[in-house]
N, C-alpha and C positions, 0 to 999 in steps of 0.2 A: 741348384746352381751355387757354386762357391763364391766367396766374397769377391775375389779378384775378377771372376767372370761377371758378377753383378755390376761391379764398378765399370768394367769395359762396356757392358751393354748400356749402362746409364750414359756414358759419354757418347756412344753411338746414337742413342735416342735424342740426346740434346743436339748433337751435330745435325742429325736428320731434320729436326724441327727448324733449326736455324738456317740450314741450307735452303729450306723451302720458304721460310718467312722473310729472310734477309737477302738470300742469294748466296751462292758459294763464294763469289769474289768479295762480298761485303761482310763475310763472317771471318773473324780472326780466331786464332788459337786462344788468345786472351778472352774473347767472348765466351768460348766454350768452357774454359777454365773457370771464369767468374760465375757462369750459370751453374756449374757443377759444384762450386765451392771447394776446389781442391788446389793443391800446389802445382806449379808448372812441371815439376819433376815427376809428379804422379801421372800427368797427361803423357809425358814423353816415355814413361815406362810402358805404356800401352801402344802409343803411336809415335813414329819418328817424325811425322810431318802432317800438315793438313791434307796433302795429297793422299797419304796413306789412310787417313781418316775417311776421305771421300771414297776410296776404293772399298773400305770396310762397310761404309754405309750402303754402297751400291750392292755389295754382296749380301747384305742384310735384306735389301729390297728383293733381290733375286730369290732368296730363301722364302720370303713371304709369297712371292709370285708362284714359286714351285709348289708350295703347300696348297695354294688355291688350285693349281693345275692338277695335282694329285686327287683332290676331292672331286674335280670334274671327271677325271679318268674313272673314278670309282662309281660314278653316277650311272643311271640307266638311259642316258641320252643315246640316240642313234649316232653312228660313227661320224658322219659329216658334221652334225651339230656339235658333237664333242670336240672335233678338231677346231671348229670355229671358236668355241669357248676357251679352249686351252691356249690357242694362239693369242686371243685377246687378253687372257689372264696374265701373260708374261710381258705385256706392255706396261710401261710406267703409267700410274694414274695421272690425270691432268695436273694435279697440284704438285707432282713430282718432277715436272718438266725442268725447273731450275737446276735440279741435280743432274738430270740427263744432259742438259745443256752444258754443264761444267765438264762432263766427260768428253764432250765433243771439242773442247778447246785444244789447239794444236800441241800445247805442252803436255797434254794428257793422252796423246795418241797411242803410246805403248800400253798404258793402262786400259785404254778403250779396247784394244785388240785382246788383251787378257780377259777382260770382262765378257766380250762377245764369245770367246772360246769357252769360258765357263758356262755361259748361258746355253750354248749349243750342247755341251756335255750333259747339262741337266735335262734339256728338253727332248733330245733324241730318243731316250728310252720311253718317255711318255707318249710321244707321237707315234713311235714304232708300234706300241700296243694298240693305239687307235687304228693304225693301218691294218694290223692283224685282225681286229674286230671288223673293220670294213671289208676285209677279204671274206670273212665268214658270212657277212651280209650281202656279198656279191657286188660291193661298191668298187673295190680295188682288186687288181690282179697283178702281182709283181713278186720278184724274189729280192734277196739282199736288202731287206727292208730298212735296217738301221743306216746302211750306206746311202740309200736313196733319200731317206728323211734328212740325213746330215747334208747331202748335196742341196736339197730344197731349202734348208735353213741358211746355208752359206750363201746361196744365190740371193735369197731374200735379204740377208744382211747387207751384202755388197751393193745390191741394186737400190734398196729403199732406205738405207740407213741415213744417207746424206740428204734425202728429200729431193734429189735432182733426178727426175725420171719423167717419161712421157706416157701417154695412154698406150702407145704401141709397146713400150717396155712392159707394161702391165699385161697386155694381151699375150705377149710372147712368154712371159713368166707363167701365166696361167696355163698356156698350152704345154710348156715344158713340164710343169708340175703334174698335169693330167697324164702326160705320157710317162713320166717317172713312176707314177703309182698305178698305171694301168686303169685309170678312171675314164668314164665316158666323157666325151667332149662337152664342155660347158657345165659339167657337174661341179666344178670347183670355181665357178665364177664368183662365189662369195668372197674370194680373196680380194676382189676389186673393192669391196666395201670395207674389208679389214684394213686396207691401206690407209683409210681415213682415221684409224686408231680409235675405235669406239671404246668406251669404258667397259670393263668386264661386266659391271652390273647391267649395262645396257644390253649386252649380248645374252646374259642369262635371263633377262626379262623377255627378250625376243624369243628365246628358246621356250620359256614357260608358255608364252602365247601360242607358239607353234603346236604345243602339246594339247591345247584345248580343243 
C-alpha cells in the first residue's frame, strides 16, 4: 500500500472508531484531524467533507462484509444455510449502528440510495451462486437468477430498511421470495428470523450446531 493510501486508510479507521464511540453528529473534522496529527489541508486532500468521509467509511464496511460473504460462499454449507449466513454477514454489526443511523438522516438520503445500490451490486453475484448451488441440490428452480436475486434484494431494502413493516408484510415477502426462486412453501421462513438482524457470529454458531 502506497503512503497516500495508508494515510487515507488511517483517516478512515479513525473516523470509523469515532463515529462509533462518539456518534457521527458529535464527531467533527477537527476531532479526526487532531487524532491523526495532521494538518487540515491534508484531510481535505483526501475528503471534501465529513459527509464524504461517512460515505467512504460505509464503503469500507461494505468491503469487510463482502469479504466475509465470499468466505461463506466458499464454505461447504448447504445452500439454504449459506444464504442465511451471507445475508446476515452483510448487515452492520451492533456496534456499527451509530454509523448506519447517520446514513438514515434526511440530508444523507442521496448517499443512502448510492450505498444501497453499491451493496446490491456486491451481493447479487454472491447470492446468485448460492441459488445456482441450491438448484443443483434441488432446493430452487428458476431462470434469470441474477435478475430474481436483485429483485429480492430491492424488495427487501425497500420493505425493511426503515423498520416500518407488519407481520403480514413479512409473510408476503417470504411468499414472493419462495415463488421468485422456485422454492418449496415455507422453506425460506428463516427470513422471518433474519429480520431481527442477528449478528453474523450468531448465525455461524447456529450453522455449526446444525452440522453436529
